[in-house]
N, C-alpha and C positions, 0 to 999 in steps of 0.2 A: 457454675458459681465456686470464686473460692472459699473454704471455710477460715471463719474468724473467731477466734476467742478472746472474750475481753475480760479486761477486769480481776483478772488471777492474783492474789496477791503473793507477794514474793517474801517467804519467811525472812524471818530475823537478817541477818545479815548477806545474805546471798546476793544481793544488787551489787556487793563489793566486787564480786568475781565474777561480774556478767560479762556475758562470750569467753570465760577460762574453762568452761564447765567441759567433760569428756562428751566425746560424741554418742548421738541416744542411738535407741535401736532404729528408730525411723529413720535417721542420717547414714544408714549404712548402705554402700553403692551410690553415694553422690557422688554427682560429678565435680564439684567444687565447693566451695567456702569462702563466704566473705564477713569481714567484720568491720565496722565503723564503731569505736569505741572511744573517740573524739570526746562524746558529751558528755563519758565519764568524768571528766576533766573539771568540767561545770560542775556537777553533784560535789566535787571536792572542793572548787572553789568555792560553793555556796556554804558548806560545812564550816569550810575556815571563816569568811565573811562572818558569820553570824557569832561562831566561836571569839573573835576577837572585838566585835560588838558586845558580846556577854562581857567579856574579862574588861574592858574601858568603862562599860557602865556600872559593872559592880564597884572598880576602882575609885571612880567619881561619888558612888553614892555612899561606900565606905569611909574613904577620906576625904570628902567634897572636892569641889572644883579647886584648880589651882589660884594661888590667890592674888596671881599678876593678871587672872583672865575675869572677866565679867561673867556671872554664872550664865545668865541666860543665852550667853554666848554658848557656852560647853552644854548644856541642857540643848541649845538647839542643832548644836553638829550632831549630840548621842542623836536625836530624833532622826536626823537628817541620813544617816548610818541605818540605824533600824528600818528607815522607809525603804532606803536603796536595797538593804536586803531583803524585802517582800519582792521587789522588782528581780533581783538576781533568781531567789528561790523560787519563784513563777516560771523564770525562762530554764531552769534546772529543771523543774519538776514536769516539762513540756517536752524536752529533748530526750529521745531514746537512745540507747546503743544498738546497735541495729546488727544481726548476724542471717545472714543471708544464706542459703543451703540448695544448690541447684541440685535436682535429680532428673534423670530421663522425663523431659514432659512436663515438669512440675518443679515451682520453685516455694521452698518455706522462708518465711520472714519473721523471725523472734524479732521483736520491739520490746527491751527491757528501760523501764522508766524505772524512776528512786520507788517508787510504791505499788509499781502493777508490772503484769508481763501483758505482751498484746502478744498473740499466734496467729500468722494468715498463711494460707498457704493459696498460690494462684495454678493454673496451667498456664505452660509458656506464651498459648495463645492470647492471654489476657495481657501480656504486657509487651512493652514500648521497649527496642533497642537501649540500651545503657548511654548515656550520652555525658559528656563534662561541660556543665553550667561554669561559666567565669562570673567571678564576682571581687568583692573589696573587703579586706579586713576592717577593723575598726580604726587601724594604721595608716589606711590609704592604698595597703600590699594588695598584690593578685593574691585571691582564693577562688581554689576550686572546691567543686563538689561533684561527684558520679551519683546521679539520679538516675532511677529506674521510674517508668509510671507505669501505672496497674488499671486495672478497668476503676472508670468512675474519675474522680481527683486526687487517688492515693501515690504517693511518691514517695519511695526510701531511697535513700542514700548510703550507697554501697562502701564509699571512701569519700575523704574529705581534706585539703591541708594545701598548703604553699608550692607544692610541687607538683605541675603540669603533666610531664610525661610521666609519673607516679599515677595517677588518675586517671590518663588516657589507656596506662597498662591494664589498669582494673578494670575501665569500662570494654575495652577488647575479649581480657579472657570471660568475664561475664556473660557475655553477647557468643563467645566461642561456647562456652559451657551450656549455655539453654539454647542454643540453635539461634539466637537472632543474627538478622543481619543488619548492616548500619543503614539508618534513614537515606531516604533519597537524597543528595547532595550532601551530605555529611562526610566527614573526614574519622570519623569515629566509629 
């Protein structure tokens, strides 16, 4: 069985440097290391969104709504931005920045969320080979994720982005480092 440590609080501002830490003693002798820091962008966007909502709310409360606009429209728009912020923050809180360290026979996964850190350890026998999953982003452009499935329904993302060759390279590097072969019928 893999070891799971859940709910450890990230002290202070450490989450801003998630994935930038120096290798720990446990990581010495690691074959390879992978980082997915894309979710940190979402964290920053959530902070920016609420900063703007607070600034506009303060402006409207301090100086009142513009004279040429109906107050109900301005207050309704502000309420809409605050509600949309709840959606953005809930997405940000659920998206981890992932660090994966491959050791001989074992893979260590550290998922950093804005308010907590989850550390997991898996034997390589508990993992399926990494594969590139095709999807589309909000603009309809191709978007790719390198996912690894672990025992149960656990899936972690090694890399994501718009460049398929980079994602395919990451999948091959992970599979090689972990000693996992491609799935039958898969080109990855």
